[in-house]
C-alpha positions in Angstrom: -1.7 11.0 23.3 1.4 12.4 21.7 1.7 9.6 19.2 -1.5 10.7 17.6 -0.8 14.4 17.3 0.8 14.2 13.8 -2.3 12.3 12.7 -4.6 14.9 14.1 -2.6 17.7 12.4 -2.2 16.1 9.0 -5.8 14.9 8.8 -7.3 18.1 10.2 -9.0 16.4 13.2 -10.1 19.5 15.0 -13.0 18.6 17.3 -11.8 18.0 20.9 -14.6 15.5 21.4 -13.4 13.5 18.4 -9.9 13.4 19.7 -11.1 12.2 23.0 -13.2 9.5 21.4 -10.3 8.3 19.3 -8.1 8.0 22.3 -10.8 6.3 24.3 -11.9 3.7 21.8 -8.8 3.4 19.5 -5.6 1.7 20.3 -2.1 1.8 18.7 -0.2 -1.4 17.8 3.4 -2.0 16.7 4.3 -4.3 13.9 7.4 -5.7 12.2 8.4 -6.4 8.6 6.4 -9.0 6.7 3.7 -9.1 9.4 0.2 -9.5 7.9 -2.2 -6.8 8.9 -5.2 -7.8 6.9 -6.1 -11.2 5.5 -8.3 -11.9 2.4 -11.7 -13.2 3.5 -11.7 -12.0 7.1 -14.3 -9.6 8.4 -12.9 -6.2 9.2 -13.3 -5.6 12.9 -11.1 -2.5 13.1 -10.0 0.2 10.7 -6.2 0.3 10.5 -4.7 3.7 10.0 -0.9 3.7 9.3 0.9 6.1 11.6 4.4 5.0 10.7 6.0 2.7 8.1 4.9 1.3 4.7 2.4 -1.3 3.9 1.7 -3.2 0.7 -2.0 -4.0 -0.2 -2.6 -6.7 -2.7 -4.9 -9.4 -3.9 -4.0 -13.1 -4.2 -5.0 -15.6 -6.8 -3.6 -19.1 -6.5 0.2 -18.6 -6.8 0.1 -15.0 -7.9 -0.2 -11.7 -6.1 -1.4 -8.4 -7.7 -0.4 -5.2 -6.2 -3.3 -2.8 -5.5 -1.4 0.1 -3.8 1.1 1.0 -1.1 0.0 2.7 2.1 2.2 5.5 3.5 2.1 7.3 6.8 -1.4 8.7 7.8 -3.2 6.5 5.2 -5.7 3.7 5.5 -6.8 1.0 3.1 -9.9 2.2 1.2 -11.1 -1.3 0.5 -11.0 -2.0 4.3 -12.7 1.3 4.9 -15.5 0.4 2.5 -15.9 -2.9 4.3 -16.5 -1.1 7.6 -19.7 0.5 6.1 -21.1 -2.8 4.8 -19.9 -5.5 7.3 -18.2 -7.2 4.4 -15.3 -9.5 4.1 -11.9 -8.1 3.1 -11.1 -8.6 -0.6 -7.4 -7.8 -0.1 -4.4 -8.6 2.1 -1.9 -6.2 3.6 1.7 -6.8 4.7 4.2 -4.5 6.4 7.0 -3.6 4.0 9.1 -1.4 6.3 11.2 -2.7 9.2 8.7 -1.4 11.6 5.2 0.0 11.5 2.8 1.7 13.9 -1.0 1.4 13.4 -4.0 3.2 14.9 -6.9 0.8 15.2 -10.5 2.1 15.3 -13.3 -0.4 16.0 -15.7 -0.6 13.1 -18.8 0.5 15.0 -17.3 4.0 15.5 -16.1 4.5 11.9 -19.6 5.1 10.5 -21.0 6.8 13.6 -18.2 9.4 13.6 -19.0 10.3 10.0 -22.4 11.7 11.1 -21.1 13.3 14.3 -17.8 15.0 13.3 -17.2 16.9 10.1 -13.4 16.4 10.2 -13.8 12.6 10.4 -16.3 12.7 7.5 -13.8 14.8 5.5 -11.1 12.2 6.3 -13.1 9.3 4.9 -14.2 11.2 1.8 -10.6 12.3 1.1 -9.4 8.6 1.6 -11.9 7.4 -1.0 -11.0 10.2 -3.4 -7.3 9.6 -3.2 -7.6 5.8 -3.6 -9.9 6.3 -6.6 -7.2 8.4 -8.3 -4.5 5.8 -7.5 -6.7 3.0 -8.9 -7.5 4.9 -12.0 -3.8 5.5 -12.6 -3.2 1.8 -12.2 -6.0 0.9 -14.6 -4.6 3.3 -17.2 -1.2 1.7 -16.9 -2.6 -1.8 -17.3 -4.9 -0.7 -20.2 -2.4 1.3 -22.3 1.1 0.0 -21.5 2.6 -3.3 -22.4 4.1 -5.4 -19.7 7.6 -4.7 -21.1 7.0 -0.9 -20.7 5.6 -1.4 -17.2 8.6 -3.4 -16.2 11.1 -0.8 -17.5 9.2 2.0 -15.8 9.1 0.0 -12.6 12.9 -0.6 -12.7 13.8 3.0 -13.4 11.4 4.3 -10.7 12.9 2.0 -8.1 16.6 2.2 -9.0 18.6 4.0 -6.3 21.2 6.5 -7.6 23.1 6.2 -4.3 23.7 2.5 -5.0 24.7 2.9 -8.7 21.2 2.5 -10.0 20.6 -0.9 -8.5 17.2 -2.4 -7.8 17.5 -4.9 -4.9 14.6 -7.2 -5.6 14.1 -10.8 -6.7 12.3 -11.7 -9.9 9.4 -13.1 -7.8 9.0 -9.8 -5.9 8.9 -7.8 -9.2 6.4 -10.3 -10.6 4.2 -9.7 -7.5 4.4 -6.0 -8.0 3.3 -6.2 -11.7 0.7 -8.9 -11.3 2.5 -11.5 -13.5 4.6 -14.6 -13.1 8.3 -15.0 -12.2 9.0 -16.8 -15.5 7.6 -13.9 -17.5 9.6 -11.3 -15.6 12.8 -13.4 -15.9 12.3 -13.7 -19.7 11.8 -9.9 -20.1 14.8 -9.1 -17.9 17.0 -11.4 -19.9 15.8 -9.5 -23.0 16.8 -6.2 -21.4 20.2 -7.6 -20.5 20.8 -8.7 -24.1 19.9 -5.1 -25.1 22.6 -4.0 -22.6 20.1 -1.9 -20.7 20.5 -3.8 -17.4 23.0 -6.1 -15.7 21.5 -9.0 -13.7 22.9 -10.1 -10.3 21.9 -12.2 -7.4 18.5 -10.6 -6.4 19.8 -7.3 -7.9 19.3 -5.5 -11.2 21.6 -2.7 -12.2 20.3 -0.2 -14.8 23.2 0.7 -17.1 21.2 2.4 -19.9 18.3 4.5 -18.6 17.2 6.5 -21.7 
């Protein structure tokens, strides 16, 4: 299956038998923007590996969302992967952020079996856990040692696009979801930055005019 060749190459899937097993038991699905791939509370029946696109993984609490991490190409959700080993309910949700996405789905019963049968699959799962641990530790450090005002400014400068005159095209609610706070708090902090002449607020847009 040609669609899986980049995955095999990047993940180091070398065993011919494993490739055959993936193509026999796995299946590829196509998805569109804002489609929900994983729902909080559901039992994980397949492990979803992102082949193309971008996916946001988050937790929900009443009217708030807390970003956990983003998935890029050839990545899978570690929290879903861990649920595969324990027949647990998902503690996160995942939504497609890009216009389109392509996902490789592996039934749960094979996820654990292949770890014992194929060294490269075992290596893939270990690397996934290791990478996500590093991401989560970075997120924890940011929450523990930086104020919300600092996190907001860093978020804006990281997401401003130079080709569009340093504009961030996001609503206050979207930014609040990314930072794990409320829209009202984000709006208040943005107004403060505007008074300091560091940004210019528009309709679902924020232009950075002083970036130092």
